[in-house]
VOTIRO-649905 format. One record per residue (C-alpha): y, z, x. Coordinates in steps of 0.5 Angstrom, whole numbers, plus 500, padded with zeros to 3 digits. Layout:
N
YZX;...
end
This chain:
588
300725125;296729131;299728138;293732143;295732150;289731154;287734160;292732166;288726172;287722177;284716176;289711172;284705172;278709170;282711163;284704162;278701163;276706158;281705153;279698153;272697154;266699148;267706148;262711148;257708143;261702141;266704136;273701141;274694136;280689139;283694145;291692145;297694148;302696143;308698147;309700154;316703159;317695160;317690154;316684159;309687161;304684159;297686155;291686159;287685152;290679150;292676157;288672162;291673168;293679168;288684169;287692167;287693175;294690175;296694169;294701173;297698180;304698176;302704172;301708179;307705184;312710183;307715184;304711191;312711192;314718192;315722199;312727201;306730197;304726191;302730185;294731185;294730177;299725176;296722169;299724163;294722157;296723150;292722144;295721136;291720131;292720123;287724119;284719115;286719107;292717111;296709111;294705116;300704122;302697124;302696130;310696131;311703127;306705132;310703139;315707135;311713135;309712142;317711144;319717142;314722143;314719151;322721150;321728146;315729151;319728158;316722160;322717158;328720156;332714151;338715155;335714163;332708166;328711171;324714168;316714169;311708167;307709160;303704157;300705150;294702148;291701141;283701139;283704132;286702126;288711126;290712132;293710139;293713146;298713151;298713159;303715163;303716171;307723172;312721178;319718176;322711178;328715183;322719186;323726182;318729178;319729170;319736167;315737161;314744160;315743153;312737152;307739146;311743142;316737142;312732141;309736134;316736132;316729133;310728129;312732123;318727122;314721122;310724117;316725113;318717114;311714113;309717108;303720111;300727110;304733113;300737117;301744120;307747124;305751130;307758126;299760129;296760122;293754124;284754122;281753129;279745128;272743132;273740138;271733140;265734143;262739137;263733132;259729137;254733139;253735131;252727129;246727135;244733132;243730126;248736122;253734117;258739120;260741127;257748128;263751129;265750122;258752119;259758123;267759120;265760112;259764113;263769117;269768112;263770107;260776110;268779111;270777104;265782101;263787106;266794106;264797113;262795120;255795119;256792113;258787116;254785122;248786117;251781113;252775119;245777121;241776113;246769114;242766120;246768125;246770132;251776133;252779140;257785140;262787146;262795146;267798150;265803155;267809150;261806146;266803141;265795138;271792141;269784138;263780137;262773138;257769134;252763135;248758131;240759131;238752136;245751138;245751145;249747152;246743157;243750161;239751154;244758154;247759146;253757144;258763143;264763138;267768138;271772132;278769134;275763136;273761130;280763125;286767127;284773121;276773124;278777130;274784128;280789128;283782123;276783119;276790119;283790115;279788109;276795108;282800111;284802105;281807100;273805099;272801094;266802089;267798082;260796079;259792073;252790069;252782072;253781064;260784065;262782072;266776071;270778064;271786068;273781075;278777071;281782068;283786074;284779077;290776071;293784073;294783080;297776079;303779076;303784082;303779087;309780093;311786088;312790094;316786099;314781105;309784108;305787102;305780100;301777105;296783104;296781097;295773099;290775105;286779099;286774094;283768100;277773100;276773093;276766093;271766098;266771095;267767088;265761092;258764093;256766086;259761082;255757076;251751081;256746077;262748079;260751086;262745091;268745088;269753089;268752096;273746097;277751093;276756099;277751104;283749102;286756100;284759107;291757110;295758104;291766106;294766112;302768111;306767118;308774118;305781119;301784114;300790110;294791107;296795101;299796094;296794088;295787087;291787094;286793091;286789084;283784088;279787093;276790087;275783084;270781090;267788090;265786082;262779083;259780090;256786088;254786081;252778081;248778088;242776084;243776077;248771072;250766078;249760072;253764066;259759065;261761059;262768062;266764069;270761064;275767064;275768071;276761073;283761068;285767071;284765078;288759076;294764075;293768081;293762086;298759082;303766083;300765090;303758090;311760088;310767092;310761099;314757096;320764095;319765102;319757105;313757107;311750106;305750109;302755105;305753098;302746100;295749101;295754095;297748090;291743093;286749092;290750085;287743082;281744084;281750081;283747075;278741076;273747076;275750069;275743066;268742068;265749066;269747060;264740059;259745061;259750056;260744051;254741053;250747053;252749045;251741043;248740037;246733036;247730028;241726025;242718027;247714023;244708020;247702023;251698018;249690018;252686024;258684023;260688016;265693016;269697021;263701024;258695025;253696030;253694037;249693043;248699047;254699052;258694049;261698044;269698045;271705049;278704047;277705040;273711042;278714045;282712038;277715034;276722038;282723040;287719036;293724038;292722045;289715045;296712046;297716053;289716055;289708054;296708058;293713063;291711071;285715070;282711064;278706067;274713070;275716064;272709061;267709065;264715063;264713056;260707057;255710062;254716055;253710050;248707054;244714056;244715048;249719046;254717042;261717046;266718041;262725038;262728045;268726046;271729041;266736041;269736049;277736047;276741042;273745047;280747049;287746048;290739052;297739050;299742057;295738061;298733066;293727065;289728059;284722061;284726067;283732064;277729059;273726065;273733069;269735063;265729061;262730068;261738066;258735060;253730064;251735068;249740064;245735060;242731066;240740069;236740062;233733061;230735068;229741066;224739059;221733063;225728060;228723064;236725066;243721065;245716070;249718075;257716072;260712077;266711079;272717081;279719076;282713080;287718084;288721090;292727089;289731095;282732100;277735096;279732089;273728086;272724080;264723080;260728078;257731085;251730087;247736086;245738094;246744097;253745101;253743108;251748112;247752107;240750111;243753117;244760113;237760110;236762117;232760123;226755122;222758127;223764132;228765136;
end
């Protein structure tokens, strides 16, 4: 739940007309009032006798009754929004939220009858707007000096009570979210994401792999970004700003974002901390890069946080850079999942404490980053067999970071590490399926028995009972799989595989044998991921040989354990923002 206090205004009626109107793009649906300072106030959206002008006059009445100078900006406006993955709250629940927020903000304390007047309007499923006037009915001014912080605390309480996604506390580690205008601008231009997010990712990837100032700025330029350095009178570079080619404001000037404006750890001093230690000169042959990096990551996982709180903060920061670099050079079959894991771990890489960029774990993570970014820049990207060992080591490292955050009681960072770990686990299982498909040698087709005779009677393509397939392929896990909520997704994959001409029992048995299943929280989900990798590789092979690829597999795993979790195979398109990183199409 995100309460966002807007800038003060002076036009109560104008704001109400907008909230009850169609919106900028007809996005407002069924505008109505869910709560107000007085329960007897009619709703202009549901009344023919009470207009929006009448409501504005009632709200402004204490302002006009003030003796002496009136506040020039008397309109207090708060928008309260839930993330898309949260359940839809009822009007009664939103009314409770509005009352508690107005109490916390100092607009209308519960114990006082002469507070400010306010009204909460709902014109969408996921948010409300609260409009108030900064004049109490007793003629005094409300104390809203700590309104933002207090409303955030109330929102955190409602997240627990209503079972919503628990968002971040104000610990100074949150990423810089795109503003409403930036999001609307991206929609108008047909971009897949706001420019701020594209720049965040590009700058983070450059910072993770760089070893000096010159290398960092060179990578930004190679990514197709416009870069402007801030130079002090003594000639030293003290900061930088980045812009995306073609992104301009109303005056046709480039829209610049400073490093600090992109993320707390992307300011130039924080970026320089990455290469503040001894120089790293670790280079391996592309064939050995994954193995060399995996060995270092396993060793670092045992050392994470061993040097104390501040050193642990530096360790998780270096681990975050490693995941970012690994996502850039990862095999194509899991690259989108790796990018999502890097996105989720970003918050875990910023511990809310001072960090010291030294120690053995940080050194090993940094060496692994350089091994991958420099040894595999041109080769080894699709070596999924070698990459599997590295991914398994990375899962161990992320779990170690999650345990360290829990020990420090950094709840938000621990949850972020948990989400990243799940995505990495998914990438591991997809890679298992890809490797199985690459080494698969189809057996000669078995002669089908006559219809209706024997247990292996022939069946029409796509009509074979998939429960029987599971019992044949993985008998030791069959009962668990068939009772799992992810079974429908697995069943749809097996049916699609049979229609594509493969024997589902043979394939399922093959991917199940590739790696143990006893430690899986959901065997059905793990098998689904492996079949996703199998089908992705088989489709790529068919496309390379000129044969028709297998049909797209339907459905998901049936689970919604966190953002970025996917059950269906993802389309093989370029990740958002890659098209910008190829550089501008026209001259600057």
